[in-house]
C-alpha positions in Angstrom: 12.0 17.8 5.4 14.6 15.6 6.9 15.7 12.7 4.8 16.6 9.5 6.7 18.2 6.4 5.3 16.5 3.1 5.4 18.8 1.6 7.9 16.9 3.4 10.7 14.2 0.7 10.4 14.7 -2.6 12.1 13.6 -6.2 11.6 15.1 -8.3 8.8 13.9 -11.3 6.7 14.3 -12.2 3.1 12.3 -10.8 0.2 8.5 -11.3 -0.2 7.6 -13.4 -3.3 4.3 -14.1 -4.9 4.1 -17.8 -5.4 1.4 -18.0 -2.7 -0.5 -21.3 -2.2 -1.6 -21.8 1.5 -3.7 -19.5 3.6 -2.7 -19.2 7.2 -5.2 -17.4 9.4 -5.7 -16.6 13.0 -6.1 -14.0 15.8 -3.6 -12.2 18.0 -4.7 -11.2 21.5 -3.1 -10.0 24.7 -3.2 -11.9 28.0 -6.4 -10.1 28.9 -8.1 -11.5 25.8 -8.1 -8.1 24.0 -7.4 -8.0 20.3 -3.9 -6.7 19.2 -4.5 -4.6 16.1 -1.6 -4.2 13.6 0.6 -6.9 15.0 3.3 -7.8 12.4 3.1 -11.4 11.3 5.9 -13.0 9.2 6.9 -16.4 8.2 9.9 -17.6 10.2 11.6 -19.3 7.3 10.2 -17.9 4.1 9.3 -14.6 2.4 5.8 -13.6 3.6 4.5 -10.9 5.9 1.3 -9.1 6.9 -0.4 -7.2 9.7 -3.4 -8.1 11.9 -6.6 -6.0 11.3 -8.3 -3.8 13.9 -9.8 -7.0 15.4 -6.5 -8.8 15.7 -7.3 -11.1 12.8 -4.8 -12.0 10.0 -4.6 -14.0 6.9 -1.2 -14.8 5.3 -0.7 -16.7 2.0 2.5 -18.7 1.9 4.1 -21.7 0.1 4.7 -23.8 3.2 5.0 -22.7 6.8 5.6 -24.2 10.3 6.3 -21.2 12.4 5.3 -17.5 12.5 7.1 -14.6 14.2 4.7 -12.1 15.8 5.6 -8.7 17.0 3.8 -5.6 18.2 4.5 -2.3 20.0 4.6 -2.8 23.8 4.7 -6.6 23.5 7.4 -9.3 23.6 8.1 -10.8 20.1 6.9 -14.4 19.9 7.6 -17.4 17.7 4.5 -19.5 17.2 4.5 -23.1 16.0 1.6 -23.9 13.7 -0.6 -26.9 14.2 -3.7 -25.8 12.4 -3.1 -23.3 9.6 -6.7 -22.2 9.6 -6.9 -21.4 13.3 -3.7 -19.9 14.7 -4.2 -18.5 18.1 -1.5 -16.1 19.4 -1.3 -14.6 22.9 1.3 -11.8 23.3 2.8 -10.8 26.7 3.5 -7.2 27.5 7.1 -6.1 27.4 6.5 -3.9 30.4 6.2 -0.6 28.6 3.0 1.4 28.4 0.6 -0.5 26.1 -0.5 2.6 24.2 0.0 3.9 20.7 3.0 6.1 20.6 1.7 7.7 17.5 -1.7 9.1 16.7 -2.4 8.0 13.1 -4.7 11.0 12.6 -1.9 13.4 13.6 -1.0 13.4 9.9 -4.3 15.1 9.1 -3.0 18.2 10.9 0.1 18.4 8.7 0.5 21.3 6.2 2.4 20.1 3.1 5.4 21.9 1.6 5.3 24.2 -1.5 2.5 26.2 0.0 -0.2 23.6 -0.7 -2.6 23.1 2.3 -4.5 19.8 2.6 -8.1 19.7 3.6 -8.8 16.1 4.9 -11.4 16.4 7.6 -13.5 13.9 5.7 -11.7 13.4 2.4 -12.0 17.1 1.7 -14.7 19.8 1.9 -15.0 21.8 -1.3 -14.6 25.5 -0.7 -13.8 28.4 -3.1 -10.1 29.0 -3.4 -9.3 25.9 -1.3 -7.2 23.0 -2.4 -9.1 20.0 -3.8 -7.5 16.6 -3.5 -4.3 15.5 -1.7 -0.7 14.9 -2.5 -0.6 12.0 -0.1 -1.9 8.4 -0.8 -3.6 8.2 2.7 -5.0 11.0 4.8 -3.6 9.5 8.0 -0.4 7.7 9.0 -0.6 3.9 8.3 1.3 0.8 9.1 3.6 -0.9 6.6 7.0 -2.5 5.8 9.7 -2.0 3.2 11.6 -4.4 1.0 15.1 -3.1 0.3 17.2 -3.4 -2.9 19.1 -6.1 -1.0 15.9 -8.2 -0.9 15.3 -7.9 2.9 12.1 -6.9 4.8 12.5 -4.0 7.3 9.7 -3.2 9.7 9.4 -1.4 13.0 6.1 -1.5 14.9 6.7 2.1 16.2 6.9 3.6 12.8 3.9 4.7 10.6 4.1 5.6 6.9 2.5 7.5 4.0 3.4 7.9 0.3 3.9 11.3 -1.3 2.3 10.9 -4.7 3.7 14.0 -6.3 7.4 13.5 -5.6 7.4 9.7 -5.1 8.6 9.8 -1.5 8.0 7.2 1.2 7.4 9.1 4.4 7.4 7.9 7.9 7.1 9.1 11.5 8.2 7.7 14.8 6.5 10.3 17.0 3.5 11.6 15.0 5.0 15.0 14.8 8.2 14.8 12.7 7.8 13.7 9.0 10.9 11.9 7.6 11.7 10.5 4.2 13.3 7.2 3.5 16.0 7.2 0.8 14.1 5.9 -2.2 17.3 4.5 -3.9 17.4 1.8 -1.2 13.8 0.6 -1.7 12.7 -2.1 -4.1 9.1 -2.3 -2.9 6.9 -1.3 0.1 3.5 -2.5 1.4 1.2 -0.2 3.3 -1.9 -1.1 5.2 -4.9 1.3 5.7 -6.7 1.4 9.0 -9.1 -1.2 7.8 -6.3 -3.7 7.1 -6.4 -3.4 3.3 -2.9 -3.7 1.8 -1.4 -1.6 -1.0 1.8 -2.6 -2.7 4.2 -0.2 -4.5 7.2 -1.2 -6.6 10.1 0.5 -8.3 9.7 -0.1 -12.0 12.1 2.3 -13.9 10.7 1.2 -17.3 7.4 2.7 -16.3 8.5 5.6 -14.1 12.1 6.2 -12.9 11.1 8.8 -10.3 8.0 7.4 -8.6 6.9 4.0 -7.3 4.0 2.4 -9.1 1.1 0.6 -7.5 0.9 -3.2 -8.0 -2.7 -4.2 -8.7 -2.0 -7.9 -9.6 1.0 -10.2 -9.8 1.4 -13.8 -10.6 3.0 -16.4 -12.9 1.5 -15.1 -16.1 0.9 -11.3 -15.7 1.6 -8.3 -13.6 -0.7 -5.3 -13.7 0.5 -1.9 -12.5 -1.0 1.6 -11.9 1.1 4.7 -12.4 -0.6 7.5 -10.4 0.7 10.6 -12.3 -0.4 13.1 -9.6 -0.3 16.7 -10.8 -0.9 20.1 -9.2 -3.4 22.2 -11.2 -3.5 25.9 -10.1 -6.6 28.0 -10.0 -7.5 28.8 -13.6 -10.8 30.7 -13.0 -11.4 33.6 -15.4 -14.5 35.9 -15.8 -15.3 38.9 -17.9 -18.4 39.8 -15.8 -20.8 38.1 -18.2 -19.3 34.6 -18.5 -16.8 32.6 -16.6 -14.9 29.3 -16.9 -12.3 27.3 -15.1 -12.0 26.3 -11.5 -12.0 28.8 -8.6 -9.6 26.5 -6.6 -6.2 24.8 -6.8 -6.4 21.1 -7.4 -4.2 18.0 -6.9 -5.4 15.4 -9.3 -4.5 11.8 -10.1 -4.3 10.9 -13.8 -3.6 7.2 -13.6 -2.1 5.1 -16.4 -2.3 1.3 -16.4 0.3 -1.2 -17.6 0.4 -4.9 -18.1 3.6 -7.0 -18.2 3.7 -10.6 -19.5 5.7 -12.9 -17.3 8.5 -13.7 -17.7 10.5 -11.0 -19.2 7.8 -8.9 -20.9 8.0 -5.1 -21.3 5.3 -2.9 -19.8 2.4 -2.2 -22.2 0.1 0.7 -21.6 -3.7 0.1 -21.7 -6.9 1.9 -20.8 -10.0 0.9 -18.8 -11.9 -0.1 -21.9 -12.7 -3.7 -22.8 -11.2 -3.3 -26.3 -7.9 -2.1 -24.9 -7.9 -4.8 -22.2 -8.5 -7.5 -24.9 -5.6 -6.1 -26.9 -3.0 -6.0 -24.1 -3.9 -9.5 -22.9 -4.3 -10.9 -26.5 -2.4 -14.1 -25.6 -5.3 -15.0 -23.4 -8.1 -13.3 -25.2 -10.6 -16.1 -24.7 -10.2 -16.0 -20.9 -10.3 -12.2 -20.9 -13.6 -12.3 -23.0 -15.1 -14.7 -20.5 -14.1 -12.6 -17.5 -15.5 -9.4 -19.1 -18.7 -11.2 -19.9 -19.1 -12.7 -16.4 -18.3 -9.4 -14.7 -20.4 -6.8 -16.3 -19.5 -3.9 -14.0 -17.4 -0.7 -14.1 -13.8 -1.4 -14.8 -11.7 0.0 -12.0 -8.7 -1.0 -9.8 -10.6 -3.7 -8.0 -11.8 -5.1 -11.3 -8.3 -5.3 -12.7 -7.1 -7.0 -9.6 -9.8 -9.7 -10.1 -8.9 -10.0 -13.8 -5.2 -10.4 -13.0 -5.9 -13.1 -10.4 -8.1 -14.9 -12.9 -5.5 -14.8 -15.6 -2.7 -15.9 -13.2 -4.6 -19.0 -12.1 
């Protein structure tokens, strides 16, 4: 696999922060009135960015804002002055190139990974004897995203698509849908990827948790940060049989074994916890009353979405 340094990406602003107060929302269309999916939206002066969804809609949380910079493949980049933050209408003009996706996101599904491990991702995966269950990649297609460098700058290119290699901690990208390249992870502080439904996933370099992989950010704010360490492992076929009894799996497997951490802001060290109410109350002991109320009011399975909601609640 060819490793490419981060400077091959283009587009520069300052670092994204998390003191978000105002929601700016709107729609991006072309001059024919058609939605522009995955246009890149960034604050012209401050540190915030996002993409439009498949309908051209976007929502960006910021401190203050008066102008947005909007860019997309095959369109002229545009600076938009905001009059109504809740209804921003953007019309992009073609730059004269063919207005078509240069990359097929699903081309990634045809990739065969290294180390002899074949991915089955036709619809997640189809279980077969002796096949590989699971995937070493975070997404089963190429997705949009942007990178924040160690120098605290955003780098984005609308012609690039990304994926994250969970096992080796590599941020991968393609500019043609055929060649897979790796960004030098030493240059990256954080990256944000957007699935094809527009949902964002943030990954950050936290050496105190994992010096070799990025960890997923579930919640961040003025009081707490909550992280998920994926711990993705390859488990070989361990099926054995003596003709009468058998045990083990008759297939190779790639399996996530996540570990969760909470960090008290400012300056706290990462503390490990599990998805059990007792463990959660212990790690957030400084706000145990609020935690108990949240647990009582949200009597559902505790998962990533639940922890994000809890983090947002504790940070308000």
